[in-house]
Each structure stands twice: as C-alpha cells, then as structure tokens.
N, C-alpha and C positions, 0 to 999 in steps of 0.2 A: 461641684468639681465631683469627677466620678472617682471612686476610691480606688486604691492598686488592689490585684489579686494577691489575697492572702495564702498564696501555696504555701502548705508547711509538710514537714514529716510528723508524725504522731508515733510514740513510743510507748510499747507495753512489754510488762513482762509476763503476760496473762496471754496465752495459745489461744482459750477460747475468746475472749475479747479479738484479738487479731483475726481470728476465722471470721469472727461474725463482721470483722469490718470490711476484709480483704477476700472474703471467699468466693462470693462474687467474679470479682475483678481477676482473680486468679482462675477461676474456670471459666471465663470469657476466652483465655487465649490458652490452653491447657498445656501446648507444646511449649510454648514459650517462657511457664512459668513451672515445668515439668519439675525442675531442683526441689522449689518451695512447695511444691505440692507431695513431691515422695517425702520429702523431710519434714513436712507437718504431720502426715500421716505416720511416721515412722514413732515424733514423739508422742501422738495421741495414742498410739497401740501399746509403745514399749516404754515411756515415762519420757519426764522432759531431762534426764539424764544420760539419753541412751547414746550421746554423741562426746561425753564429757562431764567433768565434775561441774563445770561453770555455768552458771543459770542462763539459760537462754534469753536472747532478747528479741523482739519483731516491731515492724514497723511500717505504717502504710503512709504512703503521699497523697495529698488530695489538694485539690486547688479551690477556686472561690466558690464553684458550684457544689463542693461538698462531694463531688465524685472522685473515688481511688483510683489512681492513675501509676502508683506504682508500689512495690513489695517489699522488704527483705526480710531475713531469719538471720541472725547469729547464733550459732551454737559454740561456745568458748571448749576446746581454745583453736577453734577453727576459723578459716576465711569468714565473712562476710559471705552469705549468699545471695544475692540482687537479683531483682526481676528487672528487664531493659525499660530504661526511664530517659528521659532528656537531658541533656548535660547538666542542663539549672538543677535538677532535681537531685543528679549524681553530684555534684558542686556541694548543694544544700547539705546530703546527707554526710558527705566527706567531712564537712565542717564541724558538722553535727557529733557525729562520732567521731571525732578527733576530740573534743573534750571529755567525753565520756570514757572512750574505749582507746587512750594510745596505744595498749598494747595490742592494736587489731594487727592479725600477720600477714592480710590480706584482701583481696575480692576476687571472688568469679561470677560473670555477669556475660551478658552478652558483648562483644567485643567493643562496639564502640562506646557504651555505657563503662566497661571497665576502663578505657581509657581516660574519659572523661573522671572518673573517678578517681583514678592513681595521680593524675595530674593536678587534682585539687587537694586531694592526701600529700603530695611532695609539698607542694607551695603552703599548706597549712601547718605542718608538723617538721619539715626538714628532711623527713625520711627517706631513706631510697629506695625507691620504688624499680619493679623490674618484672617484664612478661614471663612469667614461670611456664606457661602451656598454653596452647591455643589450639582449640577444639572448633569440630563443626558439629553442629544438630542434624539428626536424619530424620525422615518421617518415611515410614513405608508408601509404596506406591501401590503395585502389584508386587505380591510376593512370587519370587521368580528361584525355586531352590534349584542346587546344584546337578545338573544333567546327570553326573553320575555321583552318587554319594559314596562315601568312603564303608567298607565292611562294619558293621555293628547297628547297634540302633539307638536310639536316645532315651531317656527314662528321668523321670521326675525323681531328685535325690531325695533321701529318707535320713530318719534320725542315725541309721548305722553309716552314712556317708560324713557324719558332723567332723570329724577329726581332720578326714581329705578337705571338705569346703573351708575348713579354716584356716589349713595349711593353703590353700590353693588361692583364699584373698589374700594373706598377708605375700605371698610370692607376687600375686599381680601387682600389688603395690610395688613391691621392691622392683619389678618389670619394667612399670612407669615412672618411677621415679615420684611416688605421691604416697603422702602419707594418709594410712587409712581412715576413715570417717568416725571406724566402730572398730573396737578389739575382734581379731578375727572368731574367737568363739560366740563372741554376744552376734557378731554379723551373722555367724552361722544358723544360730540358736532363731534370728528373726526371720531367716529367710527359711528356715523347714517350720517355722511356724504357718505360713500357708502356701508350702509348694513352691517358692522364689527361686528353685534353680534346678536345673536340668543338666543331666552329664550324658556325653558320647562314650559309650564303652565298647569295645572289639566285642567279635562275636565270642571272647571267652572269659567277658566279663571284666574285662579292663578299663577301668575309665580313662580316658584320655583327655578331654576337655570338658569344660562347664561353661554354660551361660546363665547369668539370672535375670531377673526381671523384678520391677517394683510393682506394689501392690496396685490394681487399678483404679485412678483417681481421678475424677471428669471424666471420664473414658478412655483415658490413655495410661499406657504402659510404658517402660523403658526398660531395652535390655541393658544391664549391666551387673557384673562386667562379664564380658568372653575372655575365657583365659587358655590358653593351652600350653604346657610346658614345655621347656625350650627341645628337649629331647622328640617330644612328639609333633612337631609343626612342621608344614609342608606337604601334610597329607589329607588337609582338606577337612579334618574333623573340626576346626573353629566353624566354618562356613556352614559344616551339617547343623550343628548345634544350636547354631542363631537362626539356621532356617526353621527348625525343629520347635524353638522355644518361643519364635515369633508365628509359625501355625497355631501352635497351642494358646497363644493370648488371645488371638483372630477369635478361635474356635471359642475360647471363652467368654467373650463377646466386647471387645476390646476395639473400640472407634478409630484409634490413633495408635501406632507403636513406633516408638521412637528409640535411637542410640546416640551415643556422643562416640564422635572417632579422635584420636590424635592427627592433626595436620601433619604434624612430623612422621607420620605412619602411613606413605602409600599404599600399602598392602593391603593395609586395613579399609582404606577408604576405597581401595577398587573393589574390595569381594565385596561391601556392602551396597555398593551399588549395583553391583551384580545379581544380587537376589532379589533387589527390587526398592533399595532403601534411596532417597533423594534430597540433596541440600535442602534446608530450612533456612540456619543462619548461622555466623561465627559465630564462636563465644570466647574468652580469655581468661586465665587465671593470672593475678598480678601478686607478687609477693612484696612484701613492708619490712625492711629494715632500718632501724634507729642508727644514723649516722655517729660515730663516735667523735667524741670532740677530742679537738688536739690541744694540750694546754703547752704555753710556753713557746 
C-alpha cells in the first residue's frame, strides 16, 4: 500500500542553514520571492537584528521527494513574509506558527496564499483577520522614460543626505499607513552603504523626490520606496526619479527590475505602467488581532 506524501514545514533559526536549503528555490523564481531575497540579503549584510530585537525564524516546505516548494521569513515584530505556496502548505504553516508564535501580527504574500493563510489562522486561533493592504507586483518590460522630464537631474544620495533620507523614509511610512521595517536612521545607513537611494533635485540643487532600490540578488532588484513630499507632487518628479533609478539598475547589470504598488493608488499604478512596468501578480498584507473575550 503506497505511503502518504510527507509534506512538511522545516523551521530553523539559522540563516545559513535556511539559505542552503532554500536558496536554489528562491532563485528559481526571483520575482515572486523578491521580498524574501531582499530581507535575507539585509540580514546577512547588517545582522540578524536588522529589523528588530526579536530572533528571526525561517522555514522551508518540502514534499515527499525532498524538493523545496515554499519558504518564509519571520523577523519579529513584523508580519511573516511568505512566498507563494499551495493552500495546503499555507494552512499547515498557519497551524504550525499558531502554536509557536501566537503573537504573529500578520502575513504578507501573494494574494491567494495570504487569503488561505489568514483563513487558517482565524480558524486555528480565533483571531480577527483583516486585509490591510492590497498590492500589485510589476516587472519592467521596456523602459520608456517620460517624454518631458521635469527640470533638474537625478543623483545618487550620499552621506550628506542621511538626515533627509531618514526623514523621508519615515514620512513615506506615514503616507502609506505602514510601519517601517527598519528604524529611519538604520534604513538610511543600509541604503547609503551600497548607493541604494537616488534623489531628483531641481536645478538649484534642492532634493524633491527619492527612489530607493534593493541590493541585486538572483539578478533582480526592486525599486522601493518612491517618495515625493506632498508639496512637490504633481510635477513629474516621482516618474523622473523612478525612470532614472530603473535605468541605473539596468546599466549595473540587473536582469529584472521590480516594484510594488498599492492597488488603492490608481495614480502610481498608471505612472509605472507608462514608463514600462507590467503586472506580474497581486499580493496582500493581512493583520491579525486577538479577539477580546467578553466575561459575564
């Protein structure tokens, strides 16, 4: 009588062990695993507590043949970052994490996977689950810079811009209603270490917009974040700096350039498509909130 497949999640706190097991799988579809690739790259470069004081947790999902078909990274106190997996794998992980991390604040992953995980979490824990943010992942097709660029130029940010980068990073988080994964100063230091942020400045040298880019990993980079202060919007600065940082990534050898957009923002979705980005997959972030028990 044939045995049942022994599909299972294997968890570890060892980053090197995780990458040895999951690396080839993540690199096989770098666009769909862009977040896991960038997070693990930062952990290797900046240390395991880059995103908070808690101890990171990693996991891989393998089926009976031993091949890895799923992976996640958890950096407390943030949501678990999960690659696209089958509903069965999402359900199994939700049940596993509910036992060891009942304080998990949420999940971020491909939309179908997020829905399956959130449903399983609600059933397992009784927590309230809610979709916090719907996103679309885009991949660059053919770069088409704006026909008329605004006055000024793009330049790579330097140490002299550290305070500005930190402030704009914090303002960006407030604008999108998202808690930054890193402290503003630490984020600025991380990006400055590899030239990972570009500014658009007016002819008099005043910075008016920024676009960040992740380290290149498995041939791909991701543009994030793109920010223009409220009083400078509507002048083409965001599109110009995005086109500039995209062009620089291609010139530096990136095989794929990616970015996420908020589906609630039709302006940014339209802008990125005009300069050559094409939809890949929808993603979602869910928040989990423990239900307060009513006595009496």
